[in-house]
PyMOL Python script that loads the backbone (N, CA, C, O; Angstrom):
from pymol import cmd

cmd.read_pdbstr("""\
ATOM      1  N   MET A   1     189.121 -41.828 -29.599  1.00  0.00           N
ATOM      2  CA  MET A   1     187.767 -42.158 -30.339  1.00  0.00           C
ATOM      3  C   MET A   1     188.779 -41.977 -32.136  1.00  0.00           C
ATOM      4  O   MET A   1     189.333 -40.940 -32.502  1.00  0.00           O
ATOM      5  N   ARG A   2     188.744 -43.145 -32.837  1.00  0.00           N
ATOM      6  CA  ARG A   2     189.330 -43.138 -34.103  1.00  0.00           C
ATOM      7  C   ARG A   2     188.628 -42.818 -35.294  1.00  0.00           C
ATOM      8  O   ARG A   2     187.425 -43.072 -35.353  1.00  0.00           O
ATOM      9  N   GLU A   3     189.226 -42.289 -36.262  1.00  0.00           N
ATOM     10  CA  GLU A   3     188.367 -41.893 -37.572  1.00  0.00           C
ATOM     11  C   GLU A   3     187.265 -43.357 -37.938  1.00  0.00           C
ATOM     12  O   GLU A   3     187.597 -44.533 -38.089  1.00  0.00           O
ATOM     13  N   GLY A   4     186.157 -42.848 -37.987  1.00  0.00           N
ATOM     14  CA  GLY A   4     185.353 -43.869 -38.531  1.00  0.00           C
ATOM     15  C   GLY A   4     184.439 -44.569 -37.105  1.00  0.00           C
ATOM     16  O   GLY A   4     183.470 -45.315 -37.248  1.00  0.00           O
ATOM     17  N   GLU A   5     184.873 -44.231 -36.062  1.00  0.00           N
ATOM     18  CA  GLU A   5     184.124 -45.024 -34.785  1.00  0.00           C
ATOM     19  C   GLU A   5     183.179 -43.956 -34.290  1.00  0.00           C
ATOM     20  O   GLU A   5     183.558 -42.787 -34.209  1.00  0.00           O
ATOM     21  N   SER A   6     182.014 -44.310 -33.974  1.00  0.00           N
ATOM     22  CA  SER A   6     181.506 -43.633 -33.234  1.00  0.00           C
ATOM     23  C   SER A   6     181.373 -42.825 -31.827  1.00  0.00           C
ATOM     24  O   SER A   6     181.814 -43.577 -30.958  1.00  0.00           O
ATOM     25  N   PHE A   7     181.104 -42.056 -31.466  1.00  0.00           N
ATOM     26  CA  PHE A   7     181.290 -41.304 -30.215  1.00  0.00           C
ATOM     27  C   PHE A   7     180.612 -42.191 -29.058  1.00  0.00           C
ATOM     28  O   PHE A   7     179.463 -42.625 -29.135  1.00  0.00           O
ATOM     29  N   LYS A   8     181.477 -42.398 -27.984  1.00  0.00           N
ATOM     30  CA  LYS A   8     180.848 -43.284 -26.844  1.00  0.00           C
ATOM     31  C   LYS A   8     181.158 -42.392 -25.670  1.00  0.00           C
ATOM     32  O   LYS A   8     182.321 -42.340 -25.269  1.00  0.00           O
ATOM     33  N   PRO A   9     180.075 -41.583 -25.002  1.00  0.00           N
ATOM     34  CA  PRO A   9     180.242 -40.548 -24.044  1.00  0.00           C
ATOM     35  C   PRO A   9     180.627 -41.199 -22.776  1.00  0.00           C
ATOM     36  O   PRO A   9     181.122 -40.510 -21.885  1.00  0.00           O
ATOM     37  N   ASP A  10     180.411 -42.689 -22.590  1.00  0.00           N
ATOM     38  CA  ASP A  10     181.037 -43.369 -21.220  1.00  0.00           C
ATOM     39  C   ASP A  10     182.327 -43.580 -21.048  1.00  0.00           C
ATOM     40  O   ASP A  10     182.789 -43.967 -19.974  1.00  0.00           O
ATOM     41  N   THR A  11     183.155 -43.303 -22.284  1.00  0.00           N
ATOM     42  CA  THR A  11     184.618 -43.339 -22.209  1.00  0.00           C
ATOM     43  C   THR A  11     185.360 -42.157 -22.200  1.00  0.00           C
ATOM     44  O   THR A  11     186.582 -42.102 -22.338  1.00  0.00           O
ATOM     45  N   LEU A  12     184.474 -41.050 -22.008  1.00  0.00           N
ATOM     46  CA  LEU A  12     185.003 -39.862 -21.707  1.00  0.00           C
ATOM     47  C   LEU A  12     185.805 -39.842 -20.193  1.00  0.00           C
ATOM     48  O   LEU A  12     185.366 -40.560 -19.293  1.00  0.00           O
ATOM     49  N   ARG A  13     186.940 -39.026 -19.977  1.00  0.00           N
ATOM     50  CA  ARG A  13     187.569 -38.831 -18.935  1.00  0.00           C
ATOM     51  C   ARG A  13     187.901 -37.258 -18.663  1.00  0.00           C
ATOM     52  O   ARG A  13     188.057 -36.429 -19.559  1.00  0.00           O
ATOM     53  N   LEU A  14     187.979 -36.998 -17.273  1.00  0.00           N
ATOM     54  CA  LEU A  14     188.271 -35.809 -16.877  1.00  0.00           C
ATOM     55  C   LEU A  14     189.298 -35.171 -17.716  1.00  0.00           C
ATOM     56  O   LEU A  14     190.403 -35.714 -17.741  1.00  0.00           O
ATOM     57  N   GLY A  15     189.084 -33.986 -18.483  1.00  0.00           N
ATOM     58  CA  GLY A  15     190.120 -33.231 -19.169  1.00  0.00           C
ATOM     59  C   GLY A  15     190.062 -33.607 -20.864  1.00  0.00           C
ATOM     60  O   GLY A  15     190.587 -32.957 -21.769  1.00  0.00           O
ATOM     61  N   ASP A  16     189.423 -34.602 -20.956  1.00  0.00           N
ATOM     62  CA  ASP A  16     189.426 -34.738 -22.505  1.00  0.00           C
ATOM     63  C   ASP A  16     188.778 -33.737 -23.380  1.00  0.00           C
ATOM     64  O   ASP A  16     187.704 -33.218 -23.074  1.00  0.00           O
ATOM     65  N   ILE A  17     189.520 -33.420 -24.628  1.00  0.00           N
ATOM     66  CA  ILE A  17     189.103 -32.422 -25.445  1.00  0.00           C
ATOM     67  C   ILE A  17     188.081 -33.038 -26.556  1.00  0.00           C
ATOM     68  O   ILE A  17     188.301 -34.067 -27.193  1.00  0.00           O
ATOM     69  N   MET A  18     187.022 -32.287 -26.659  1.00  0.00           N
ATOM     70  CA  MET A  18     186.298 -32.679 -27.812  1.00  0.00           C
ATOM     71  C   MET A  18     185.971 -31.910 -28.848  1.00  0.00           C
ATOM     72  O   MET A  18     185.455 -30.795 -28.759  1.00  0.00           O
ATOM     73  N   TYR A  19     186.316 -32.593 -30.045  1.00  0.00           N
ATOM     74  CA  TYR A  19     185.929 -31.515 -31.269  1.00  0.00           C
ATOM     75  C   TYR A  19     184.773 -32.094 -32.018  1.00  0.00           C
ATOM     76  O   TYR A  19     184.605 -33.303 -32.172  1.00  0.00           O
ATOM     77  N   ALA A  20     183.853 -30.996 -32.550  1.00  0.00           N
ATOM     78  CA  ALA A  20     182.710 -31.279 -32.539  1.00  0.00           C
ATOM     79  C   ALA A  20     182.375 -30.476 -33.824  1.00  0.00           C
ATOM     80  O   ALA A  20     183.041 -29.503 -34.180  1.00  0.00           O
ATOM     81  N   GLU A  21     181.248 -30.971 -34.525  1.00  0.00           N
ATOM     82  CA  GLU A  21     180.362 -29.945 -35.717  1.00  0.00           C
ATOM     83  C   GLU A  21     179.163 -29.482 -35.162  1.00  0.00           C
ATOM     84  O   GLU A  21     178.404 -30.280 -34.611  1.00  0.00           O
ATOM     85  N   LYS A  22     178.904 -28.306 -35.239  1.00  0.00           N
ATOM     86  CA  LYS A  22     177.621 -27.750 -34.984  1.00  0.00           C
ATOM     87  C   LYS A  22     176.567 -28.288 -35.606  1.00  0.00           C
ATOM     88  O   LYS A  22     176.850 -28.661 -36.744  1.00  0.00           O
ATOM     89  N   ILE A  23     175.298 -28.494 -35.242  1.00  0.00           N
ATOM     90  CA  ILE A  23     174.351 -29.454 -35.923  1.00  0.00           C
ATOM     91  C   ILE A  23     172.960 -28.276 -35.811  1.00  0.00           C
ATOM     92  O   ILE A  23     172.149 -28.059 -36.711  1.00  0.00           O
ATOM     93  N   LEU A  24     172.992 -27.595 -34.360  1.00  0.00           N
ATOM     94  CA  LEU A  24     171.851 -26.850 -34.406  1.00  0.00           C
ATOM     95  C   LEU A  24     172.032 -25.457 -34.052  1.00  0.00           C
ATOM     96  O   LEU A  24     172.722 -25.237 -33.056  1.00  0.00           O
ATOM     97  N   ASN A  25     171.518 -24.434 -34.710  1.00  0.00           N
ATOM     98  CA  ASN A  25     172.032 -23.110 -34.187  1.00  0.00           C
ATOM     99  C   ASN A  25     171.159 -22.422 -32.968  1.00  0.00           C
ATOM    100  O   ASN A  25     170.096 -23.031 -32.845  1.00  0.00           O
ATOM    101  N   LYS A  26     171.266 -21.526 -32.195  1.00  0.00           N
ATOM    102  CA  LYS A  26     170.830 -21.328 -31.015  1.00  0.00           C
ATOM    103  C   LYS A  26     169.384 -21.044 -31.015  1.00  0.00           C
ATOM    104  O   LYS A  26     168.807 -20.818 -29.952  1.00  0.00           O
ATOM    105  N   ASP A  27     168.704 -21.042 -32.256  1.00  0.00           N
ATOM    106  CA  ASP A  27     167.320 -21.021 -32.606  1.00  0.00           C
ATOM    107  C   ASP A  27     166.521 -22.437 -32.709  1.00  0.00           C
ATOM    108  O   ASP A  27     165.318 -22.659 -32.849  1.00  0.00           O
ATOM    109  N   GLU A  28     167.688 -23.349 -32.581  1.00  0.00           N
ATOM    110  CA  GLU A  28     167.745 -24.688 -32.473  1.00  0.00           C
ATOM    111  C   GLU A  28     167.254 -25.114 -33.967  1.00  0.00           C
ATOM    112  O   GLU A  28     166.519 -26.098 -34.048  1.00  0.00           O
ATOM    113  N   LYS A  29     167.634 -24.406 -35.178  1.00  0.00           N
ATOM    114  CA  LYS A  29     167.442 -24.990 -36.785  1.00  0.00           C
ATOM    115  C   LYS A  29     168.849 -25.467 -37.083  1.00  0.00           C
ATOM    116  O   LYS A  29     169.973 -25.003 -36.895  1.00  0.00           O
ATOM    117  N   PHE A  30     168.413 -26.442 -37.555  1.00  0.00           N
ATOM    118  CA  PHE A  30     169.450 -27.318 -38.406  1.00  0.00           C
ATOM    119  C   PHE A  30     170.661 -26.618 -38.786  1.00  0.00           C
ATOM    120  O   PHE A  30     170.369 -25.446 -39.024  1.00  0.00           O
ATOM    121  N   VAL A  31     171.773 -26.820 -38.927  1.00  0.00           N
ATOM    122  CA  VAL A  31     172.682 -26.377 -39.616  1.00  0.00           C
ATOM    123  C   VAL A  31     173.846 -27.355 -40.272  1.00  0.00           C
ATOM    124  O   VAL A  31     174.358 -28.142 -39.475  1.00  0.00           O
ATOM    125  N   ASP A  32     174.199 -27.382 -41.290  1.00  0.00           N
ATOM    126  CA  ASP A  32     175.220 -28.414 -42.046  1.00  0.00           C
ATOM    127  C   ASP A  32     176.543 -27.931 -41.818  1.00  0.00           C
ATOM    128  O   ASP A  32     177.010 -27.306 -42.771  1.00  0.00           O
ATOM    129  N   LYS A  33     177.258 -28.048 -40.835  1.00  0.00           N
ATOM    130  CA  LYS A  33     178.838 -28.007 -40.824  1.00  0.00           C
ATOM    131  C   LYS A  33     179.488 -28.786 -41.040  1.00  0.00           C
ATOM    132  O   LYS A  33     180.647 -28.648 -40.648  1.00  0.00           O
ATOM    133  N   SER A  34     179.119 -30.049 -41.785  1.00  0.00           N
ATOM    134  CA  SER A  34     179.925 -31.212 -41.985  1.00  0.00           C
ATOM    135  C   SER A  34     181.134 -31.019 -43.071  1.00  0.00           C
ATOM    136  O   SER A  34     181.116 -30.040 -43.816  1.00  0.00           O
ATOM    137  N   SER A  35     182.090 -31.902 -43.130  1.00  0.00           N
ATOM    138  CA  SER A  35     182.972 -31.780 -43.954  1.00  0.00           C
ATOM    139  C   SER A  35     182.943 -31.284 -45.464  1.00  0.00           C
ATOM    140  O   SER A  35     183.699 -30.508 -46.047  1.00  0.00           O
ATOM    141  N   GLY A  36     181.769 -32.017 -45.933  1.00  0.00           N
ATOM    142  CA  GLY A  36     181.672 -31.387 -47.334  1.00  0.00           C
ATOM    143  C   GLY A  36     181.064 -30.203 -47.606  1.00  0.00           C
ATOM    144  O   GLY A  36     180.700 -29.931 -48.750  1.00  0.00           O
ATOM    145  N   THR A  37     180.914 -29.479 -46.699  1.00  0.00           N
ATOM    146  CA  THR A  37     180.321 -28.101 -46.781  1.00  0.00           C
ATOM    147  C   THR A  37     181.413 -27.264 -46.939  1.00  0.00           C
ATOM    148  O   THR A  37     181.085 -26.151 -47.353  1.00  0.00           O
ATOM    149  N   PHE A  38     182.570 -27.413 -46.756  1.00  0.00           N
ATOM    150  CA  PHE A  38     183.666 -26.679 -46.764  1.00  0.00           C
ATOM    151  C   PHE A  38     184.487 -26.941 -47.852  1.00  0.00           C
ATOM    152  O   PHE A  38     184.351 -27.998 -48.468  1.00  0.00           O
ATOM    153  N   PRO A  39     185.387 -26.057 -48.195  1.00  0.00           N
ATOM    154  CA  PRO A  39     186.093 -26.043 -49.775  1.00  0.00           C
ATOM    155  C   PRO A  39     187.301 -26.838 -49.512  1.00  0.00           C
ATOM    156  O   PRO A  39     187.830 -27.428 -50.454  1.00  0.00           O
ATOM    157  N   THR A  40     187.829 -26.919 -48.237  1.00  0.00           N
ATOM    158  CA  THR A  40     189.201 -27.960 -48.181  1.00  0.00           C
ATOM    159  C   THR A  40     188.746 -28.295 -46.742  1.00  0.00           C
ATOM    160  O   THR A  40     187.837 -27.858 -46.036  1.00  0.00           O
ATOM    161  N   LYS A  41     189.894 -29.409 -46.527  1.00  0.00           N
ATOM    162  CA  LYS A  41     189.799 -30.080 -45.250  1.00  0.00           C
ATOM    163  C   LYS A  41     190.225 -29.283 -44.230  1.00  0.00           C
ATOM    164  O   LYS A  41     189.899 -29.630 -43.095  1.00  0.00           O
ATOM    165  N   ASP A  42     191.009 -28.097 -44.396  1.00  0.00           N
ATOM    166  CA  ASP A  42     191.875 -27.182 -43.290  1.00  0.00           C
ATOM    167  C   ASP A  42     190.701 -26.196 -43.117  1.00  0.00           C
ATOM    168  O   ASP A  42     190.503 -25.780 -41.976  1.00  0.00           O
ATOM    169  N   ASP A  43     190.000 -25.825 -43.991  1.00  0.00           N
ATOM    170  CA  ASP A  43     188.635 -25.004 -43.493  1.00  0.00           C
ATOM    171  C   ASP A  43     187.792 -25.752 -42.513  1.00  0.00           C
ATOM    172  O   ASP A  43     187.344 -25.241 -41.487  1.00  0.00           O
ATOM    173  N   TYR A  44     187.598 -26.987 -42.882  1.00  0.00           N
ATOM    174  CA  TYR A  44     186.724 -27.850 -41.968  1.00  0.00           C
ATOM    175  C   TYR A  44     187.201 -27.992 -40.825  1.00  0.00           C
ATOM    176  O   TYR A  44     186.415 -27.749 -39.910  1.00  0.00           O
ATOM    177  N   ILE A  45     188.713 -28.453 -40.416  1.00  0.00           N
ATOM    178  CA  ILE A  45     188.970 -28.469 -39.212  1.00  0.00           C
ATOM    179  C   ILE A  45     189.162 -26.996 -38.264  1.00  0.00           C
ATOM    180  O   ILE A  45     189.142 -26.904 -37.037  1.00  0.00           O
ATOM    181  N   ILE A  46     189.305 -26.164 -39.040  1.00  0.00           N
ATOM    182  CA  ILE A  46     189.303 -24.829 -38.381  1.00  0.00           C
ATOM    183  C   ILE A  46     188.012 -24.660 -37.845  1.00  0.00           C
ATOM    184  O   ILE A  46     187.951 -24.263 -36.682  1.00  0.00           O
ATOM    185  N   SER A  47     186.890 -24.897 -38.502  1.00  0.00           N
ATOM    186  CA  SER A  47     185.923 -24.661 -38.107  1.00  0.00           C
ATOM    187  C   SER A  47     184.780 -25.420 -36.840  1.00  0.00           C
ATOM    188  O   SER A  47     183.661 -25.144 -36.408  1.00  0.00           O
ATOM    189  N   LEU A  48     185.904 -26.592 -36.564  1.00  0.00           N
ATOM    190  CA  LEU A  48     185.089 -27.581 -35.297  1.00  0.00           C
ATOM    191  C   LEU A  48     185.155 -26.486 -34.169  1.00  0.00           C
ATOM    192  O   LEU A  48     185.816 -25.471 -33.949  1.00  0.00           O
ATOM    193  N   HIS A  49     184.104 -27.222 -33.540  1.00  0.00           N
ATOM    194  CA  HIS A  49     184.023 -26.707 -32.068  1.00  0.00           C
ATOM    195  C   HIS A  49     184.565 -27.610 -31.107  1.00  0.00           C
ATOM    196  O   HIS A  49     184.427 -28.833 -31.141  1.00  0.00           O
ATOM    197  N   THR A  50     185.408 -26.725 -29.947  1.00  0.00           N
ATOM    198  CA  THR A  50     186.080 -27.796 -29.014  1.00  0.00           C
ATOM    199  C   THR A  50     185.604 -27.273 -27.489  1.00  0.00           C
ATOM    200  O   THR A  50     185.519 -26.195 -26.899  1.00  0.00           O
ATOM    201  N   ALA A  51     185.389 -28.461 -27.256  1.00  0.00           N
ATOM    202  CA  ALA A  51     184.884 -28.455 -25.519  1.00  0.00           C
ATOM    203  C   ALA A  51     185.594 -29.261 -24.724  1.00  0.00           C
ATOM    204  O   ALA A  51     186.206 -30.215 -25.204  1.00  0.00           O
ATOM    205  N   LEU A  52     185.604 -28.998 -23.464  1.00  0.00           N
ATOM    206  CA  LEU A  52     186.724 -29.839 -22.558  1.00  0.00           C
ATOM    207  C   LEU A  52     185.750 -30.647 -21.607  1.00  0.00           C
ATOM    208  O   LEU A  52     184.836 -29.960 -21.149  1.00  0.00           O
ATOM    209  N   PHE A  53     185.770 -31.891 -21.248  1.00  0.00           N
ATOM    210  CA  PHE A  53     184.916 -32.662 -20.457  1.00  0.00           C
ATOM    211  C   PHE A  53     185.156 -32.402 -19.169  1.00  0.00           C
ATOM    212  O   PHE A  53     186.158 -32.922 -18.678  1.00  0.00           O
ATOM    213  N   ALA A  54     184.425 -31.669 -18.451  1.00  0.00           N
ATOM    214  CA  ALA A  54     184.849 -31.298 -16.910  1.00  0.00           C
ATOM    215  C   ALA A  54     184.355 -32.618 -16.046  1.00  0.00           C
ATOM    216  O   ALA A  54     185.100 -32.931 -15.117  1.00  0.00           O
ATOM    217  N   GLY A  55     183.404 -33.267 -16.215  1.00  0.00           N
ATOM    218  CA  GLY A  55     183.008 -34.277 -15.503  1.00  0.00           C
ATOM    219  C   GLY A  55     181.820 -34.283 -14.483  1.00  0.00           C
ATOM    220  O   GLY A  55     181.057 -35.230 -14.289  1.00  0.00           O
ATOM    221  N   GLU A  56     181.795 -33.036 -13.852  1.00  0.00           N
ATOM    222  CA  GLU A  56     181.031 -32.856 -12.952  1.00  0.00           C
ATOM    223  C   GLU A  56     179.441 -32.930 -13.341  1.00  0.00           C
ATOM    224  O   GLU A  56     178.969 -32.252 -14.254  1.00  0.00           O
ATOM    225  N   LYS A  57     178.695 -33.804 -12.565  1.00  0.00           N
ATOM    226  CA  LYS A  57     177.033 -33.824 -13.197  1.00  0.00           C
ATOM    227  C   LYS A  57     176.742 -32.568 -13.043  1.00  0.00           C
ATOM    228  O   LYS A  57     176.993 -31.702 -12.204  1.00  0.00           O
ATOM    229  N   ASP A  58     175.670 -32.701 -14.850  1.00  0.00           N
ATOM    230  CA  ASP A  58     175.053 -31.274 -14.983  1.00  0.00           C
ATOM    231  C   ASP A  58     176.044 -30.207 -15.575  1.00  0.00           C
ATOM    232  O   ASP A  58     175.694 -29.245 -16.258  1.00  0.00           O
ATOM    233  N   LYS A  59     177.450 -30.546 -15.181  1.00  0.00           N
ATOM    234  CA  LYS A  59     178.350 -29.373 -15.831  1.00  0.00           C
ATOM    235  C   LYS A  59     179.469 -30.042 -16.536  1.00  0.00           C
ATOM    236  O   LYS A  59     180.647 -29.683 -16.531  1.00  0.00           O
ATOM    237  N   GLU A  60     178.935 -31.092 -17.161  1.00  0.00           N
ATOM    238  CA  GLU A  60     180.373 -32.189 -17.858  1.00  0.00           C
ATOM    239  C   GLU A  60     181.033 -31.319 -18.974  1.00  0.00           C
ATOM    240  O   GLU A  60     182.235 -31.429 -19.216  1.00  0.00           O
ATOM    241  N   ILE A  61     180.269 -30.502 -19.612  1.00  0.00           N
ATOM    242  CA  ILE A  61     180.882 -29.854 -20.724  1.00  0.00           C
ATOM    243  C   ILE A  61     181.354 -28.309 -20.555  1.00  0.00           C
ATOM    244  O   ILE A  61     180.457 -27.524 -20.247  1.00  0.00           O
ATOM    245  N   TRP A  62     182.675 -27.782 -20.724  1.00  0.00           N
ATOM    246  CA  TRP A  62     183.038 -26.513 -20.495  1.00  0.00           C
ATOM    247  C   TRP A  62     183.448 -26.221 -21.753  1.00  0.00           C
ATOM    248  O   TRP A  62     184.434 -26.765 -22.252  1.00  0.00           O
ATOM    249  N   HIS A  63     182.543 -25.114 -22.521  1.00  0.00           N
ATOM    250  CA  HIS A  63     183.034 -24.585 -23.828  1.00  0.00           C
ATOM    251  C   HIS A  63     182.772 -23.023 -23.892  1.00  0.00           C
ATOM    252  O   HIS A  63     182.330 -22.468 -22.886  1.00  0.00           O
ATOM    253  N   ALA A  64     182.972 -22.463 -24.777  1.00  0.00           N
ATOM    254  CA  ALA A  64     182.620 -21.113 -25.199  1.00  0.00           C
ATOM    255  C   ALA A  64     181.599 -21.290 -26.425  1.00  0.00           C
ATOM    256  O   ALA A  64     181.915 -22.121 -27.276  1.00  0.00           O
ATOM    257  N   THR A  65     180.403 -20.578 -26.587  1.00  0.00           N
ATOM    258  CA  THR A  65     179.593 -21.061 -27.377  1.00  0.00           C
ATOM    259  C   THR A  65     179.074 -19.743 -27.784  1.00  0.00           C
ATOM    260  O   THR A  65     179.274 -18.823 -26.990  1.00  0.00           O
ATOM    261  N   ALA A  66     178.441 -19.483 -28.883  1.00  0.00           N
ATOM    262  CA  ALA A  66     177.718 -18.280 -29.369  1.00  0.00           C
ATOM    263  C   ALA A  66     176.257 -18.366 -29.329  1.00  0.00           C
ATOM    264  O   ALA A  66     175.466 -17.540 -29.785  1.00  0.00           O
ATOM    265  N   ILE A  67     175.954 -19.629 -28.639  1.00  0.00           N
ATOM    266  CA  ILE A  67     174.519 -20.235 -28.637  1.00  0.00           C
ATOM    267  C   ILE A  67     174.373 -19.196 -27.229  1.00  0.00           C
ATOM    268  O   ILE A  67     173.424 -18.413 -27.266  1.00  0.00           O
ATOM    269  N   GLU A  68     175.071 -19.168 -26.271  1.00  0.00           N
ATOM    270  CA  GLU A  68     174.945 -18.192 -25.192  1.00  0.00           C
ATOM    271  C   GLU A  68     175.878 -17.132 -25.160  1.00  0.00           C
ATOM    272  O   GLU A  68     176.081 -16.390 -24.199  1.00  0.00           O
ATOM    273  N   GLY A  69     176.340 -17.106 -26.077  1.00  0.00           N
ATOM    274  CA  GLY A  69     177.272 -16.041 -26.240  1.00  0.00           C
ATOM    275  C   GLY A  69     178.380 -15.707 -24.900  1.00  0.00           C
ATOM    276  O   GLY A  69     178.616 -14.574 -24.481  1.00  0.00           O
ATOM    277  N   ARG A  70     178.880 -16.772 -24.449  1.00  0.00           N
ATOM    278  CA  ARG A  70     179.944 -16.863 -23.665  1.00  0.00           C
ATOM    279  C   ARG A  70     180.522 -18.210 -23.048  1.00  0.00           C
ATOM    280  O   ARG A  70     179.897 -19.226 -23.355  1.00  0.00           O
ATOM    281  N   SER A  71     181.570 -18.353 -22.264  1.00  0.00           N
ATOM    282  CA  SER A  71     181.819 -19.518 -21.734  1.00  0.00           C
ATOM    283  C   SER A  71     181.050 -20.155 -20.654  1.00  0.00           C
ATOM    284  O   SER A  71     180.699 -19.531 -19.653  1.00  0.00           O
ATOM    285  N   CYS A  72     180.751 -21.569 -20.884  1.00  0.00           N
ATOM    286  CA  CYS A  72     179.659 -22.099 -19.545  1.00  0.00           C
ATOM    287  C   CYS A  72     179.843 -23.352 -19.677  1.00  0.00           C
ATOM    288  O   CYS A  72     180.281 -23.862 -20.708  1.00  0.00           O
ATOM    289  N   PHE A  73     179.441 -24.146 -18.361  1.00  0.00           N
ATOM    290  CA  PHE A  73     179.228 -25.360 -18.286  1.00  0.00           C
ATOM    291  C   PHE A  73     177.573 -25.930 -18.927  1.00  0.00           C
ATOM    292  O   PHE A  73     176.496 -25.373 -18.713  1.00  0.00           O
ATOM    293  N   TRP A  74     177.761 -26.918 -19.571  1.00  0.00           N
ATOM    294  CA  TRP A  74     176.528 -27.654 -20.367  1.00  0.00           C
ATOM    295  C   TRP A  74     176.529 -28.792 -19.464  1.00  0.00           C
ATOM    296  O   TRP A  74     177.575 -29.049 -18.868  1.00  0.00           O
ATOM    297  N   PRO A  75     175.322 -29.630 -19.251  1.00  0.00           N
ATOM    298  CA  PRO A  75     175.121 -31.232 -19.491  1.00  0.00           C
ATOM    299  C   PRO A  75     175.793 -31.481 -20.672  1.00  0.00           C
ATOM    300  O   PRO A  75     176.142 -30.752 -21.601  1.00  0.00           O
ATOM    301  N   LEU A  76     175.925 -32.932 -20.394  1.00  0.00           N
ATOM    302  CA  LEU A  76     176.531 -33.693 -21.910  1.00  0.00           C
ATOM    303  C   LEU A  76     175.296 -33.485 -22.704  1.00  0.00           C
ATOM    304  O   LEU A  76     175.269 -32.905 -23.790  1.00  0.00           O
ATOM    305  N   GLU A  77     174.169 -34.052 -22.025  1.00  0.00           N
ATOM    306  CA  GLU A  77     172.883 -34.341 -23.074  1.00  0.00           C
ATOM    307  C   GLU A  77     172.819 -32.535 -23.972  1.00  0.00           C
ATOM    308  O   GLU A  77     172.897 -32.366 -25.189  1.00  0.00           O
ATOM    309  N   LYS A  78     172.689 -31.635 -23.106  1.00  0.00           N
ATOM    310  CA  LYS A  78     172.683 -30.410 -23.871  1.00  0.00           C
ATOM    311  C   LYS A  78     173.622 -30.233 -25.115  1.00  0.00           C
ATOM    312  O   LYS A  78     173.301 -29.790 -26.218  1.00  0.00           O
ATOM    313  N   PHE A  79     174.963 -30.717 -24.661  1.00  0.00           N
ATOM    314  CA  PHE A  79     175.958 -30.370 -25.490  1.00  0.00           C
ATOM    315  C   PHE A  79     175.771 -31.224 -26.813  1.00  0.00           C
ATOM    316  O   PHE A  79     176.216 -30.761 -27.863  1.00  0.00           O
ATOM    317  N   LEU A  80     175.166 -32.384 -26.805  1.00  0.00           N
ATOM    318  CA  LEU A  80     175.164 -33.379 -27.823  1.00  0.00           C
ATOM    319  C   LEU A  80     173.826 -33.060 -28.562  1.00  0.00           C
ATOM    320  O   LEU A  80     173.637 -33.746 -29.566  1.00  0.00           O
ATOM    321  N   LYS A  81     172.784 -32.070 -28.222  1.00  0.00           N
ATOM    322  CA  LYS A  81     171.638 -31.571 -28.932  1.00  0.00           C
ATOM    323  C   LYS A  81     172.138 -30.883 -29.983  1.00  0.00           C
ATOM    324  O   LYS A  81     171.707 -31.004 -31.130  1.00  0.00           O
ATOM    325  N   PHE A  82     173.488 -29.790 -29.491  1.00  0.00           N
ATOM    326  CA  PHE A  82     173.694 -28.760 -30.389  1.00  0.00           C
ATOM    327  C   PHE A  82     174.954 -29.139 -31.487  1.00  0.00           C
ATOM    328  O   PHE A  82     175.120 -28.611 -32.587  1.00  0.00           O
ATOM    329  N   TYR A  83     175.804 -30.228 -30.852  1.00  0.00           N
ATOM    330  CA  TYR A  83     176.861 -30.507 -31.719  1.00  0.00           C
ATOM    331  C   TYR A  83     177.085 -32.005 -31.674  1.00  0.00           C
ATOM    332  O   TYR A  83     176.622 -32.749 -30.810  1.00  0.00           O
ATOM    333  N   LYS A  84     177.892 -32.391 -32.763  1.00  0.00           N
ATOM    334  CA  LYS A  84     177.884 -33.949 -33.298  1.00  0.00           C
ATOM    335  C   LYS A  84     179.228 -33.998 -32.794  1.00  0.00           C
ATOM    336  O   LYS A  84     179.970 -33.144 -33.280  1.00  0.00           O
ATOM    337  N   VAL A  85     179.809 -34.882 -31.829  1.00  0.00           N
ATOM    338  CA  VAL A  85     181.224 -34.884 -31.553  1.00  0.00           C
ATOM    339  C   VAL A  85     181.846 -35.955 -32.533  1.00  0.00           C
ATOM    340  O   VAL A  85     181.302 -37.056 -32.617  1.00  0.00           O
ATOM    341  N   ILE A  86     183.010 -35.651 -33.302  1.00  0.00           N
ATOM    342  CA  ILE A  86     183.792 -36.232 -34.260  1.00  0.00           C
ATOM    343  C   ILE A  86     185.006 -36.710 -33.849  1.00  0.00           C
ATOM    344  O   ILE A  86     185.633 -37.547 -34.498  1.00  0.00           O
ATOM    345  N   ALA A  87     185.438 -36.169 -32.666  1.00  0.00           N
ATOM    346  CA  ALA A  87     186.919 -36.647 -32.313  1.00  0.00           C
ATOM    347  C   ALA A  87     187.117 -35.918 -30.861  1.00  0.00           C
ATOM    348  O   ALA A  87     186.722 -34.837 -30.422  1.00  0.00           O
ATOM    349  N   VAL A  88     188.042 -37.171 -30.206  1.00  0.00           N
ATOM    350  CA  VAL A  88     188.096 -36.539 -28.516  1.00  0.00           C
ATOM    351  C   VAL A  88     189.736 -37.233 -28.583  1.00  0.00           C
ATOM    352  O   VAL A  88     190.142 -38.332 -28.959  1.00  0.00           O
ATOM    353  N   LYS A  89     190.353 -36.146 -28.086  1.00  0.00           N
ATOM    354  CA  LYS A  89     191.895 -36.109 -27.683  1.00  0.00           C
ATOM    355  C   LYS A  89     191.978 -36.281 -26.237  1.00  0.00           C
ATOM    356  O   LYS A  89     191.233 -35.558 -25.574  1.00  0.00           O
ATOM    357  N   ARG A  90     192.555 -36.899 -25.766  1.00  0.00           N
ATOM    358  CA  ARG A  90     193.012 -37.348 -24.330  1.00  0.00           C
ATOM    359  C   ARG A  90     194.332 -36.762 -24.235  1.00  0.00           C
ATOM    360  O   ARG A  90     195.271 -37.121 -24.946  1.00  0.00           O
ATOM    361  N   VAL A  91     194.412 -35.699 -23.198  1.00  0.00           N
ATOM    362  CA  VAL A  91     195.973 -35.301 -22.723  1.00  0.00           C
ATOM    363  C   VAL A  91     196.260 -35.475 -21.567  1.00  0.00           C
ATOM    364  O   VAL A  91     197.390 -35.201 -21.163  1.00  0.00           O
TER     365      VAL A  91
END
""", "prot")
cmd.dss("prot")
cmd.show_as("cartoon", "prot")
cmd.util.cbc("prot")
cmd.orient("prot")
């Protein structure tokens, strides 16, 4: 995924690392964690949430989240409800 491109879930491969902005808190209230809310680009980058694409149906995303207070697997659909993917890194 390149800058300016939109996220395409069907292009994810096992082991891809996703970088995302949080868009909802655990109470499902909107939060603005976009780049414009941070004083510097470095502060924004440090704030990004990271997750690993595990690929197993209904356990596609592995990440640690304050929403559940632990490391967990989530279905992709649930992840995209709470986070906006802004970059994907294939290793």
